[in-house]
C-alpha positions in Angstrom: -65.6 37.3 25.5 -62.2 35.8 25.2 -59.8 35.2 22.1 -56.2 35.2 21.1 -56.3 38.4 19.9 -56.5 40.1 23.5 -52.7 38.9 24.7 -51.5 40.7 21.5 -53.2 44.0 22.6 -52.3 43.5 26.0 -48.5 42.9 25.0 -48.7 46.3 22.9 -50.3 48.0 26.0 -47.2 46.9 28.2 -44.5 47.6 25.9 -42.9 50.2 28.1 -43.4 48.9 31.5 -42.5 45.9 33.5 -45.1 43.1 33.2 -45.8 41.5 36.7 -48.1 38.7 36.7 -49.6 37.2 39.7 -50.3 33.3 39.5 -52.3 30.9 41.9 -51.2 27.3 42.1 -53.7 24.3 42.2 -54.4 21.0 44.3 -51.3 19.1 45.3 -49.4 22.3 46.4 -50.2 21.8 49.8 -47.8 20.4 52.6 -48.3 19.6 56.1 -47.6 22.6 58.6 -47.1 24.8 55.7 -49.5 27.7 57.1 -47.3 27.8 60.6 -45.3 30.8 59.5 -48.6 32.7 58.5 -50.3 32.4 61.4 -47.5 33.5 63.7 -48.9 36.9 62.4 -51.9 37.8 64.1 -53.3 39.8 60.9 -53.0 36.2 59.1 -54.5 34.2 61.5 -57.3 36.4 61.9 -58.0 36.4 58.4 -57.7 32.6 58.2 -60.0 32.4 60.8 -62.5 34.6 59.1 -62.1 32.1 55.9 -62.7 29.1 58.2 -65.7 30.4 59.7 -67.0 30.9 56.0 -66.6 27.9 54.6 -67.1 25.6 57.8 -63.8 24.0 58.1 -61.0 24.3 60.8 -58.1 25.6 58.0 -56.1 26.8 61.0 -56.0 23.3 62.2 -55.4 21.8 58.5 -52.9 24.4 57.8 -50.6 23.7 60.7 -50.9 20.4 62.6 -53.4 18.1 60.2 -51.2 15.2 58.5 -50.7 14.7 54.9 -53.6 12.3 54.3 -56.0 14.7 56.0 -55.0 17.8 53.8 -55.1 15.6 50.6 -58.6 15.3 50.9 -60.2 17.4 48.2 -63.0 18.7 50.3 -60.1 20.2 52.6 -57.4 20.8 50.1 -59.0 23.3 47.8 -60.4 25.5 50.5 -56.9 25.0 52.2 -55.1 26.4 48.9 -57.4 29.3 48.1 -57.1 30.5 51.7 -53.3 30.3 51.4 -53.4 32.3 48.4 -55.7 34.7 50.0 -53.4 35.4 53.0 -50.4 36.0 50.3 -52.6 38.1 48.3 -53.4 40.2 51.4 -49.6 40.6 52.4 -48.5 41.4 48.8 -51.3 44.2 48.1 -51.4 45.6 51.6 -48.0 47.4 51.0 -47.8 47.5 47.3 -51.6 47.7 46.2 -52.6 46.3 42.8 -51.5 49.3 40.5 -48.4 47.3 39.6 -49.9 43.9 39.0 -50.3 43.5 35.4 -52.5 40.5 35.1 -53.2 37.4 36.8 -54.0 33.5 36.3 -54.4 30.3 38.3 -53.9 26.7 37.9 -56.9 24.6 38.3 -58.6 25.7 42.0 -55.8 28.3 41.6 -58.2 30.0 39.3 -60.8 30.8 42.2 -57.7 32.7 43.8 -57.1 34.6 40.5 -60.6 35.6 40.2 -60.1 37.7 43.4 -56.9 39.1 42.4 -58.5 40.4 39.3 -61.8 41.5 40.9 -64.1 39.0 39.3 -65.2 37.7 42.5 -64.9 39.1 46.1 -63.6 36.9 48.6 -66.9 35.5 50.1 -68.0 34.8 46.6 -64.8 33.1 45.9 -65.3 31.1 49.1 -68.9 29.9 48.3 -67.7 28.7 44.9 -64.9 26.5 46.2 -66.6 25.4 49.0 -69.3 23.8 46.5 -66.4 22.9 44.0 -64.4 20.9 46.8 -67.0 19.1 48.3 -68.8 18.1 45.1 -65.4 16.8 43.6 -64.8 15.0 46.7 -68.2 13.4 46.2 -67.9 12.6 42.6 -64.2 10.8 43.4 -65.5 8.6 45.5 -68.0 7.4 43.1 -65.4 5.3 41.3 -61.8 4.5 42.1 -59.7 6.7 39.8 -56.3 8.8 40.2 -53.8 10.7 38.3 -49.9 10.4 37.1 -47.4 12.9 35.7 -46.0 11.8 32.6 -42.6 13.5 32.1 -40.9 13.7 28.9 -41.8 11.9 25.7 -43.4 12.7 22.5 -46.8 14.6 23.1 -49.0 13.3 20.2 -47.8 9.7 21.2 -48.6 10.0 24.9 -52.2 11.4 23.8 -53.0 8.6 21.4 -51.6 5.9 24.1 -53.8 7.6 27.0 -56.9 7.3 24.5 -56.2 3.7 24.3 -55.8 3.2 27.6 -59.5 4.9 28.3 -57.4 7.7 30.3 -57.5 11.5 29.6 -55.0 14.0 29.8 -56.0 16.2 32.7 -53.3 18.8 32.9 -51.0 20.0 30.0 -48.3 21.6 32.2 -45.7 22.4 29.8 -42.1 21.9 29.6 -42.6 18.3 28.8 -45.0 17.3 31.6 -48.7 16.2 31.2 -51.0 14.8 34.0 -52.8 11.6 32.8 -56.0 10.7 34.8 -58.6 8.0 34.9 -58.9 4.4 35.9 -56.5 2.9 38.4 -56.2 0.0 36.0 -55.4 2.3 33.1 -52.8 4.4 35.2 -50.9 1.1 36.1 -50.6 -0.1 32.5 -49.3 3.3 31.6 -46.8 3.1 34.3 -46.2 -0.4 33.1 -45.4 0.6 29.5 -44.8 4.5 29.3 -44.0 6.2 26.0 -40.4 6.1 24.8 -38.3 8.6 26.5 -40.7 9.3 29.2 -41.3 8.3 32.8 -44.8 7.9 34.8 -45.2 9.4 38.9 -48.2 8.4 40.5 -49.9 11.5 42.1 -51.4 11.7 45.7 -54.7 12.8 44.9 -58.4 11.3 45.5 -59.6 11.2 41.8 -59.4 12.0 38.3 -59.8 15.6 38.3 -60.6 17.7 35.1 -61.9 14.4 33.5 -65.5 13.2 32.4 -65.2 11.4 36.2 -66.2 14.8 37.4 -69.6 15.4 35.8 -71.7 14.6 39.1 -70.5 17.6 40.5 -71.1 20.0 37.6 -74.9 20.6 38.3 -74.6 21.8 41.8 -71.5 23.7 41.1 -73.2 25.8 37.9 -76.3 26.5 40.5 -73.5 28.2 42.9 -71.9 30.2 40.3 -75.2 31.5 38.9 -76.0 33.0 42.2 -72.8 34.7 42.7 -72.2 38.5 42.1 -69.6 39.0 39.7 -67.4 42.1 37.9 -65.5 42.2 35.1 -62.1 41.9 35.3 -60.1 45.0 36.3 -57.0 43.7 35.1 -56.1 40.7 32.5 -56.9 37.1 33.6 -56.0 34.3 31.5 -58.0 31.4 31.6 -57.0 27.7 31.8 -59.1 26.5 28.7 -57.1 27.9 26.2 -54.7 30.5 27.5 -56.5 33.5 26.6 -57.7 36.5 28.2 -61.2 36.7 29.5 -62.9 40.1 29.5 -66.2 39.0 31.0 -66.6 38.3 34.4 -69.4 35.7 34.2 -67.8 34.2 31.4 -64.7 33.4 33.5 -66.9 32.0 36.3 -68.6 29.8 33.5 -65.2 28.6 32.4 -64.4 27.7 36.2 -67.2 25.7 36.1 -66.3 24.0 33.0 -62.7 23.5 33.8 -63.9 20.5 36.6 -64.2 18.4 33.5 -62.0 19.8 31.1 -58.1 20.0 30.9 -56.0 22.5 32.5 -54.0 24.0 29.6 -51.2 25.6 31.5 -48.9 25.4 28.9 -51.2 27.6 26.7 -51.3 29.9 29.6 -47.8 30.4 29.6 -47.4 30.8 26.0 -50.0 33.7 26.5 -47.9 35.1 29.2 -44.8 35.1 26.9 -46.7 36.4 24.5 -47.7 39.4 26.6 -43.8 40.1 27.4 -44.2 38.9 31.1 -41.1 40.5 32.9 -41.5 38.7 36.1 -43.8 36.2 37.9 -45.0 36.2 41.7 -46.6 32.8 42.6 -49.1 32.9 45.7 -48.9 30.4 48.6 -48.7 27.4 48.7 -46.0 28.4 45.9 -43.4 26.6 44.1 -44.9 24.5 41.6 -45.9 27.0 39.1 -42.0 28.9 39.7 -41.0 25.5 38.8 -43.0 25.3 35.7 -42.0 28.9 34.6 -38.4 28.0 34.5 -38.9 25.6 31.9 -41.9 27.4 29.9 -40.9 30.9 30.8 -37.2 30.8 30.6 -35.2 33.8 31.8 -38.2 35.2 33.6 -37.5 36.1 37.1 -40.0 34.4 39.8 -40.8 35.0 43.4 -42.5 32.1 45.1 -44.3 33.5 48.3 -44.1 30.4 50.9 -44.0 32.4 54.2 -44.4 36.1 54.9 -40.7 36.5 54.8 -41.3 36.2 51.0 -43.4 39.2 50.6 -40.3 41.3 50.6 -39.0 40.0 47.5 -42.4 40.3 45.9 -42.8 43.8 46.9 -39.6 44.4 45.5 -40.4 43.0 42.0 -43.6 44.8 42.0 -41.9 47.9 42.6 -39.2 47.6 40.0 -36.3 47.2 42.5 
């Protein structure tokens, strides 16, 4: 069950304490070599090797020496991003625990990481899910040549209307005046040639039109894996990409993660819900930066910590402990 009244309840419960929310980024946040500082520490290298063994992909290699084209492959990128988030989560809770985490949310595949933060899925279950998600979406992206472009600025209604005319879809509503359009390469080219007034179009280096109808071929197999997962109801508030509301059922959250593959990511609504809940601090798990950047525009004045390397864990612990 989920609904808008839950956020108001959460806000009421937190009126007398810091509200620290842990968020997890999505695809596109990875860069070549970004896990090098993590595997320098034996505990993180061992953890990453266990994840690699679980998904059947050499994430140690992909996180350290693989080039940008290799880690852009959806089948590699998604497990790599979730793995990075799990390493950062280990570093975060090993010292401070989870008592001071007030809630969690993830952007796109980051919802898989957030499901672990909230206790909806255990790590092994989350890795089973992301392995199928990544391979299914990679296979779907090969069926037609599609892509995605970020549109910055302009009037939202005018942009959405133009996308419909061009046969494109809004895949991500990121807040702060940013919407990601997705669909055919021809349609994206026409959008770039004549963008809405006051906007600019930035092509994204991704393999397909994620969060649109083009991903439908991946849904059936993903639903099959999802239905076999052991789920628990969240032990702390978790907001969904569907509409930014808090989800109280673990099984429902997993169903929403399946549906998310073909529906837009409403990060704008997630940030609005965080603001309504009175968030006082935001910690972004690795590979961090994108969501902290969006928070500067959508959650103005809220302090953020982006965990990019283990060196950033100290600042995150300080925020969680009220220092």
